[in-house]
C-alpha positions in Angstrom: -26.0 119.6 -88.7 -22.1 120.3 -88.9 -21.3 123.3 -91.2 -18.6 123.3 -93.8 -16.4 125.5 -91.7 -16.6 123.3 -88.6 -16.1 120.2 -90.8 -12.9 121.6 -92.0 -11.6 122.8 -88.8 -12.1 119.2 -87.4 -10.4 117.7 -90.6 -7.5 120.0 -90.1 -6.9 118.8 -86.5 -7.3 115.3 -87.7 -4.6 116.0 -90.3 -2.3 117.5 -87.7 -2.5 114.4 -85.7 -2.0 112.1 -88.6 1.2 114.1 -89.7 2.3 113.9 -86.2 2.3 110.1 -86.0 -1.0 109.6 -84.3 -3.3 107.7 -86.8 -5.5 105.5 -84.4 -9.0 107.1 -84.4 -9.6 106.4 -80.7 -6.3 107.7 -79.6 -6.9 110.8 -81.8 -10.3 111.5 -80.3 -9.1 110.9 -76.8 -6.2 113.5 -77.1 -8.4 115.8 -78.7 -10.9 115.3 -75.9 -8.3 116.0 -73.3 -7.5 119.4 -74.9 -11.2 120.3 -75.3 -11.8 119.6 -71.6 -9.1 121.9 -70.5 -10.4 124.7 -72.7 -13.8 123.9 -71.0 -12.3 124.2 -67.5 -10.8 127.5 -68.3 -14.0 128.8 -69.9 -16.0 127.8 -66.7 -13.5 129.7 -64.4 -13.7 132.7 -66.8 -17.5 132.9 -66.3 -17.0 132.6 -62.6 -14.6 135.3 -62.5 -16.8 137.5 -64.5 -19.7 137.0 -62.2 -17.4 137.6 -59.2 -16.3 140.8 -60.7 -19.8 142.0 -61.2 -20.4 141.4 -57.4 -17.0 142.9 -56.4 -15.9 139.6 -54.7 -13.1 137.0 -55.4 -14.1 133.8 -57.2 -15.4 131.2 -54.8 -13.4 127.9 -54.9 -11.6 128.6 -58.3 -10.6 125.6 -60.4 -7.3 127.3 -61.1 -5.8 129.2 -58.0 -3.4 132.1 -58.9 -0.3 129.9 -58.7 -1.6 127.6 -61.4 -2.3 130.3 -63.8 0.1 129.0 -66.6 -2.0 125.8 -66.6 -5.0 127.7 -67.9 -6.1 127.4 -71.6 -6.1 131.3 -72.2 -2.7 131.5 -70.8 -0.7 128.4 -72.3 -2.5 128.7 -75.7 -0.2 131.9 -76.2 3.1 130.2 -75.5 5.4 129.0 -78.1 5.7 125.4 -79.0 8.6 124.5 -76.6 7.1 126.2 -73.5 3.6 124.9 -74.3 5.1 121.3 -74.4 6.9 121.9 -71.2 3.5 122.8 -69.5 2.2 119.4 -70.4 5.3 117.4 -69.7 7.4 118.9 -67.0 4.7 121.2 -65.6 5.1 124.4 -63.7 6.0 125.2 -60.1 2.6 125.5 -58.4 4.0 126.6 -54.9 2.3 129.8 -53.5 4.5 132.7 -53.0 4.5 132.0 -49.2 5.7 128.6 -49.9 8.4 129.7 -52.2 9.6 132.2 -49.5 10.2 129.4 -47.0 13.9 128.2 -46.7 14.6 124.9 -48.2 11.2 124.8 -50.0 11.4 122.4 -53.0 9.5 123.1 -56.4 6.2 121.3 -56.8 5.5 120.7 -60.4 2.1 120.0 -61.9 1.4 119.5 -65.7 -1.7 120.7 -67.4 -2.6 117.1 -68.1 -2.3 116.0 -64.4 -4.3 119.0 -63.4 -7.3 117.3 -65.2 -6.9 114.4 -62.9 -7.0 116.5 -59.8 -10.2 118.6 -60.8 -12.7 116.0 -59.4 -16.4 117.0 -59.4 -15.7 120.6 -60.4 -14.8 119.3 -63.7 -18.0 117.2 -64.2 -18.4 113.6 -65.0 -15.6 113.6 -67.4 -12.9 114.3 -64.9 -14.1 111.6 -62.7 -13.1 109.0 -65.2 -9.6 110.3 -65.8 -7.7 107.4 -64.0 -5.6 105.7 -66.4 -5.6 108.5 -69.0 -2.3 109.0 -71.0 -1.1 112.1 -72.6 0.3 110.9 -76.0 1.1 113.9 -77.9 4.9 113.7 -78.0 5.8 116.6 -80.2 5.9 120.4 -79.3 4.9 121.3 -82.8 2.0 119.0 -82.9 0.6 120.0 -79.6 1.0 123.8 -80.7 -0.9 123.0 -84.0 -3.8 121.3 -82.3 -4.1 123.9 -79.4 -4.1 126.5 -82.0 -6.7 124.9 -84.1 -9.2 124.0 -81.2 -8.8 127.6 -80.0 -10.2 128.8 -83.3 -13.4 126.6 -83.2 -16.7 128.6 -82.2 -18.3 126.7 -79.3 -20.7 129.1 -77.9 -23.9 126.8 -77.9 -24.8 123.4 -77.5 -25.7 122.5 -81.1 -22.2 123.5 -82.3 -20.4 121.7 -79.6 -22.4 118.6 -80.1 -22.1 118.6 -83.8 -18.3 119.0 -83.5 -18.0 116.0 -81.3 -20.4 114.0 -83.3 -18.4 114.6 -86.5 -15.2 113.6 -84.6 -17.1 110.3 -83.5 -18.0 109.6 -87.0 -14.4 109.0 -88.0 -14.5 105.8 -85.7 -16.7 104.2 -88.4 -13.6 104.1 -90.7 -11.2 102.9 -88.2 -11.4 99.3 -88.7 -12.1 97.3 -85.4 -13.1 100.4 -83.6 -16.3 100.8 -85.8 -18.1 98.2 -83.4 -18.4 101.1 -81.1 -20.6 103.2 -83.3 -24.2 102.3 -84.0 -25.4 104.4 -87.1 -26.9 107.6 -85.7 -29.9 107.6 -88.0 -30.9 104.3 -86.7 -30.5 105.4 -82.9 -32.6 108.4 -83.6 -35.3 106.4 -85.2 -35.3 104.0 -82.2 -35.5 107.0 -79.9 -38.4 108.4 -81.8 -40.2 105.2 -81.7 -39.8 105.0 -77.9 -40.5 108.8 -77.3 -38.9 109.4 -74.0 -41.0 111.1 -71.3 -40.1 113.8 -69.0 -40.2 111.4 -66.0 -38.1 108.7 -67.7 -34.8 107.4 -66.2 -32.9 106.2 -69.4 -30.0 103.6 -69.3 -27.7 102.1 -71.9 -25.9 99.1 -70.2 -23.2 99.2 -73.0 -23.1 102.8 -73.6 -19.8 103.1 -75.5 -19.7 106.8 -76.9 -23.2 107.4 -75.5 -24.9 107.7 -78.7 -28.2 106.5 -77.5 -28.2 108.7 -74.4 -27.3 111.9 -76.5 -30.0 111.1 -79.0 -32.6 110.8 -76.3 -31.4 114.3 -74.8 -31.7 115.8 -78.3 -35.0 114.3 -78.8 -36.3 116.0 -75.7 -34.6 119.5 -76.7 -36.2 119.3 -80.2 -39.7 117.8 -79.4 -40.3 119.1 -75.9 -38.4 122.5 -75.5 -41.1 123.7 -73.2 -40.2 121.2 -70.6 -36.8 123.0 -70.1 -38.6 126.0 -68.6 -39.5 123.9 -65.6 -36.6 123.9 -62.9 -37.7 120.4 -61.7 -37.4 118.9 -65.0 -34.0 120.6 -65.8 -32.6 119.2 -62.5 -33.8 115.6 -63.5 -32.6 116.1 -67.0 -28.9 117.1 -65.9 -28.6 114.7 -62.9 -30.7 111.6 -63.0 -32.2 111.0 -66.3 -29.1 109.7 -68.2 -27.3 106.5 -67.1 -24.8 104.4 -68.7 -22.5 101.4 -67.9 -19.2 100.8 -69.8 -16.3 98.5 -69.2 -13.7 100.3 -71.4 -12.4 103.5 -69.6 -11.3 105.2 -72.7 -14.8 104.8 -74.2 -16.4 106.1 -70.9 -14.3 109.3 -71.2 -15.3 109.8 -74.8 -18.9 109.2 -73.9 -18.9 111.4 -70.9 -17.5 114.2 -73.0 -20.1 113.6 -75.7 -22.8 113.9 -73.2 -21.5 117.1 -71.6 -21.0 118.7 -75.0 -24.6 118.0 -75.9 -25.7 119.7 -72.5 -26.0 116.9 -70.2 -23.9 118.1 -67.4 -24.1 115.2 -64.9 -25.0 111.9 -66.2 -24.4 108.8 -64.1 -21.8 106.7 -65.8 -20.4 103.5 -64.4 -17.0 102.1 -65.2 -17.8 98.3 -64.8 -18.6 94.9 -66.6 -22.3 95.1 -66.8 -22.6 91.2 -66.8 -20.4 90.7 -63.6 -21.3 90.4 -60.1 -20.0 93.9 -59.5 -23.0 95.1 -61.4 -25.5 93.2 -59.4 -26.8 96.3 -57.6 -28.6 97.5 -60.8 -32.1 96.1 -60.3 -35.4 97.7 -61.1 -34.0 101.2 -61.8 -34.8 102.3 -65.1 -38.0 103.2 -67.0 -36.3 103.1 -70.4 -33.3 101.1 -71.9 -32.0 102.0 -75.3 -29.1 99.9 -76.5 -27.0 98.0 -79.0 -25.0 95.5 -76.8 -22.1 93.6 -78.0 -22.7 90.3 -79.5 -20.8 87.4 -81.0 -19.1 87.1 -77.6 -18.9 84.4 -75.1 -18.2 84.4 -71.3 -17.5 81.8 -68.7 -20.5 81.1 -66.3 -18.2 82.1 -63.3 -17.7 85.6 -65.0 -21.4 86.2 -65.1 -23.8 87.6 -62.3 -25.7 84.5 -61.3 -29.1 86.0 -61.4 -28.8 86.5 -65.3 -28.3 82.7 -65.7 -31.6 82.0 -64.1 -33.5 83.4 -67.2 -31.3 81.6 -69.7 -28.1 79.6 -68.8 -25.9 80.7 -71.6 -22.5 82.1 -72.3 -23.6 84.2 -75.2 -23.4 88.0 -74.5 -26.4 88.7 -76.6 -28.7 86.5 -74.5 -27.1 87.6 -71.3 -27.7 91.4 -72.0 -31.4 90.7 -72.6 -31.5 89.0 -69.1 -29.7 92.0 -67.6 -32.1 94.6 -69.3 -34.9 92.6 -67.7 -33.3 92.9 -64.5 -32.4 96.6 -64.8 -35.8 97.6 -65.9 -38.4 98.6 -63.4 -41.9 97.1 -63.7 -43.6 99.0 -66.7 -40.2 99.9 -68.1 -39.7 99.8 -71.8 -36.6 98.8 -73.9 -35.5 99.0 -77.6 -32.5 96.9 -78.2 -30.6 95.7 -81.3 -29.9 92.1 -81.4 -28.3 89.7 -84.0 -30.7 87.7 -86.0 -29.6 84.5 -84.2 -31.6 85.6 -81.1 -34.7 85.5 -83.0 -34.5 81.9 -84.3 -31.7 80.2 -82.5 -32.7 76.7 -81.5 -30.5 76.2 -78.3 -32.3 76.0 -75.0 -31.0 79.2 -73.9 -32.3 81.0 -77.1 -35.8 79.5 -76.7 -35.8 80.4 -72.9 -35.1 84.1 -73.5 -37.6 84.4 -76.1 -40.2 82.6 -74.1 -39.4 84.8 -71.1 -40.1 87.9 -73.2 -43.3 86.8 -74.7 -44.8 84.7 -71.6 -43.8 86.8 -68.7 -43.5 90.2 -70.1 -44.9 92.3 -73.2 -42.9 91.8 -76.4 -44.4 94.4 -78.8 -42.3 94.5 -82.0 -39.7 93.0 -84.0 -38.1 95.2 -86.6 -35.8 93.4 -89.1 -32.9 95.4 -90.3 -31.3 95.0 -93.6 -27.9 93.3 -93.5 -25.9 96.3 -94.7 -26.7 98.5 -91.9 -23.7 98.2 -89.9 -21.3 98.2 -93.1 -18.5 98.8 -93.9 -17.2 97.3 -90.6 -19.9 94.4 -90.2 -22.4 92.7 -92.2 -24.2 91.0 -89.7 -27.9 90.7 -89.9 -29.8 92.4 -87.0 -33.3 93.3 -85.6 -34.7 95.6 -83.1 -36.8 94.2 -80.1 -39.2 96.3 -78.4 -40.5 95.1 -75.2 -42.0 96.0 -71.9 -41.1 94.6 -68.4 -44.3 93.5 -66.7 -43.6 90.4 -64.7 -47.1 89.2 -65.6 -47.2 88.7 -69.4 -49.2 90.9 -71.6 -48.2 89.6 -75.1 -51.2 89.3 -77.2 -49.7 89.9 -80.6 -46.3 90.9 -81.9 -45.8 93.4 -84.7 -43.3 92.6 -87.3 -41.6 95.3 -89.8 -39.3 94.3 -92.5 -37.0 97.3 -93.0 -35.7 97.2 -96.5 -34.1 100.6 -96.8 -32.7 103.1 -94.2 -31.8 106.0 -96.5 -28.3 104.7 -97.4 -27.0 102.1 -99.9 -26.5 98.8 -98.2 -22.8 98.3 -99.7 -19.7 99.4 -98.0 -19.8 103.0 -99.4 -23.2 103.5 -97.5 -24.0 106.5 -99.8 -27.2 108.5 -99.2 -30.4 107.5 -101.3 -33.9 108.4 -101.5 -35.2 104.9 -100.3 -36.0 105.1 -96.6 -38.5 103.1 -94.6 -37.5 104.7 -91.3 -40.4 107.4 -91.3 -42.9 104.7 -92.3 -41.6 102.5 -89.6 -42.1 105.2 -86.9 -45.5 106.2 -88.1 -46.8 102.6 -88.2 -45.4 101.8 -84.8 -47.4 104.7 -83.2 -50.6 103.5 -85.0 -50.5 99.7 -84.4 -54.3 99.7 -84.1 -54.3 100.5 -87.9 -52.2 97.4 -88.6 -54.7 94.8 -87.8 -55.9 94.4 -91.5 -52.4 94.2 -93.0 -51.6 91.1 -95.0 -48.7 88.8 -94.4 -47.6 90.0 -97.7 -47.2 93.5 -96.7 -44.1 95.2 -95.2 -45.4 95.1 -91.7 -48.2 93.0 -90.0 -49.2 91.5 -86.6 -48.9 87.9 -85.5 -51.0 86.4 -82.6 -48.9 85.2 -79.6 -50.3 81.7 -80.0 -48.9 81.3 -83.5 -45.6 82.3 -82.3 -45.8 79.9 -79.4 -46.8 77.1 -81.9 -43.6 77.9 -83.8 -41.3 77.3 -80.8 -41.2 81.0 -80.1 -39.6 81.8 -83.4 -39.3 85.6 -84.0 -37.9 85.5 -87.6 -40.0 87.6 -89.8 -39.5 85.0 -92.6 -41.3 82.5 -90.5 -44.6 84.5 -90.8 -44.1 86.7 -93.9 -45.8 85.3 -97.0 -44.0 85.8 -100.3 -46.0 86.1 -103.6 -44.3 84.5 -106.5 -45.4 85.9 -109.9 -45.8 83.1 -112.5 -43.5 83.2 -115.4 -44.5 81.8 -118.7 -41.9 79.8 -120.6 -41.9 78.5 -124.1 -42.4 74.8 -124.6 -39.1 72.7 -124.4 -39.3 71.9 -128.1 -39.6 75.6 -129.0 -36.5 76.3 -126.9 -34.5 73.3 -128.4 -35.4 74.7 -132.0 -34.2 78.2 -131.1 -30.9 76.6 -129.7 -30.4 74.7 -133.1 -31.0 77.9 -135.0 -28.4 79.8 -133.0 -26.0 77.0 -133.5 -26.5 76.9 -137.2 -26.0 80.7 -137.2 -22.6 80.2 -135.3 -21.6 77.4 -137.7 -22.3 79.8 -140.8 -20.4 82.7 -139.3 -17.3 80.3 -138.8 -17.5 79.2 -142.4 -17.5 82.8 -143.5 -14.5 83.6 -141.4 -12.6 80.6 -142.9 -13.4 81.8 -146.4 -12.0 85.2 -145.5 -8.9 83.7 -144.2 -8.4 81.6 -147.3 -8.6 84.6 -149.6 
């Protein structure tokens, strides 16, 4: 949980950006991320130098050779505003002393920002996605203020670094159109707890954005299974193969990469590509767990979609195409928890019915969780649901569990203020004890529906199709009594008017 001190430090940095003319939330977070990355690079080399000093040897393959010393955080952070700005714009001459001594040798300038693009694998997954990145801090004073404030932040442990970045990302929710990239973190955490990632899982989000689902899965393992990290084999799997993501937006990919690294996931596998295109056709039968909130309300041309996705349901709608994609990406036995718009549940088009029939007849659909319409406010009021299913290829759906989530711990208006009403703990507990749900009535908040009933209803998965609502009878007075009461009220009104006229006449 973010502390008051850390929160105020981040707010101060945010204010500096705003006062300096940078007000777009994603732009601010990107520029903040670049500077944070430079600090991390220097801290990494400082650790290498400390270890080398103990051994009495020079550092092996340093990120910054001696001639690049002015590009290091611990050096340029002590420069004045103009000199600091020069390091990021004009750069420094990075010729070695031998090169400088050669007659006719021309200066070779390198900026601190361009250095990030040269680091490569030594800088981790973030540096591998620096193509196209742009430095947008155009004022020396602003750069000096932000570097100074970032230097004050205590980032010694994973929790603090993760909290810092999560708080920065939370500001996207108030950034208008950019809110689409941020799924409420408490909903993500609940989905992760329902799926309970295992030590052997390979987890993927095919529309990873800021990597919230992947980060939450990693935090779940740290919190619930800390003993697993004592095993070197598990640590290697956790850091190198467990977390995978696909994202088309390079800016979001860089932000997601930094989010993962600051949460202690050093080498996630992140792909910059359109998950629905032919370029992503190699993503087949790879993952044991998919967690996602893919984009919906979009439409693509058929020729822009990887052909095998259209075999399941020929459609242009992204929400249906992503479900086809997940079935292709999952290995047999793999599980998925995915947020979909309500239209997926009851849409009457051939494609809507086809994807629902695919999940129910050829695989195992376990649960449909109806979310309240205000979950994504203030930037979206669309009604959504969580689908939980397992890829089998041979069926397995006997009955489907429905849960009507009515409260998520926050008000369902644009303010989204914290409340005491929260069904998420009950949702998680009941999902992990489905055997006890067999006697639940259709009037309850959760219940099981046999597969055949769903088939008979044209594979409709809307909870309203199966939920029974009990209406309490209301006794009304006979019409004659109501009419008499209205007459009496009319007479009273007339008498008051007469009294008012008399008062005016006096």
